[in-house]
C-alpha positions in Angstrom: -18.0 24.3 42.0 -17.3 21.6 44.3 -17.9 18.0 43.5 -19.9 17.6 46.4 -22.7 19.5 44.8 -24.4 16.2 42.9 -24.2 14.5 46.8 -25.6 17.5 48.5 -28.7 17.2 46.1 -29.1 13.9 47.1 -28.5 13.8 50.6 -30.8 17.2 51.2 -28.0 18.6 53.5 -29.6 21.6 55.3 -27.6 24.5 55.4 -26.6 25.6 59.1 -26.8 22.0 59.9 -24.8 21.3 63.5 -22.7 18.2 62.5 -20.2 18.7 65.1 -22.9 16.8 67.6 -22.8 13.9 65.5 -18.9 13.6 64.9 -16.6 13.2 67.7 -12.8 13.4 67.2 -10.9 10.9 69.9 -7.3 10.0 69.5 -8.4 6.8 71.2 -10.9 5.7 68.8 -10.0 5.0 65.3 -6.6 6.8 65.5 -8.5 10.2 65.9 -9.8 10.1 62.7 -13.4 12.1 63.0 -16.2 9.3 63.4 -20.0 9.2 63.9 -20.4 9.7 67.8 -20.9 6.4 69.6 -19.7 4.4 66.8 -16.5 3.4 65.4 -17.4 4.2 62.0 -15.2 7.1 60.4 -16.5 10.0 58.2 -14.2 9.2 55.2 -16.0 5.5 54.9 -19.1 7.4 54.5 -17.7 9.6 52.3 -16.2 7.0 50.0 -19.5 4.7 50.0 -21.0 8.0 49.0 -18.2 8.7 46.4 -18.9 4.8 45.1 -22.6 5.5 44.5 -24.3 4.0 47.3 -27.4 6.1 48.7 -28.3 6.8 52.2 -31.0 3.8 52.4 -28.0 1.4 51.1 -25.4 2.9 53.6 -27.9 2.4 56.5 -28.5 -1.6 55.5 -24.9 -2.1 55.4 -24.4 0.1 58.9 -27.7 -0.5 61.0 -26.4 1.9 63.9 -26.4 4.8 61.1 -29.1 7.0 60.9 -30.0 9.5 57.8 -29.0 12.4 60.1 -25.4 10.8 61.0 -24.8 10.5 57.1 -25.9 13.8 56.5 -23.8 15.0 59.5 -20.7 13.2 57.5 -21.6 14.8 54.5 -21.6 18.1 55.9 -18.5 17.3 57.8 -16.6 16.1 54.8 -17.6 19.1 52.7 -16.8 21.8 55.1 -13.2 20.2 55.8 -12.7 19.8 51.7 -12.6 15.7 52.4 -13.3 14.5 49.2 -14.3 10.8 48.1 -12.4 8.7 45.9 -14.6 8.2 42.9 -15.3 4.6 41.8 -16.8 3.3 38.5 -18.9 0.5 38.5 
C-alpha cells in the first residue's frame, strides 16, 4: 500500500486523469522541476503542502492561481512518479 492512499481518498483523484495537460517541465522554469502549467509553482511544493496536512482549499487560498484540478494533477503526477512528500507533524 502506498503512502498516497490517504491523500488520494481526500482529493478524489480520478483514475486515468490526464495530468500532463496541467504539468509542464521546462529547463528554463524552476530549474526543470515539474510545475503547474502557466505558473512557477513546482509539483513538489504542492506535494509537501498536502503532506503537511493542508487541504485543497487551504492551498488554493495560499496560491490563488491554482485550481482543484491543478492540485489533483500534481497529486497524480507525484503518485505516478513515486514522489512522496516529507511528512510534518503539527
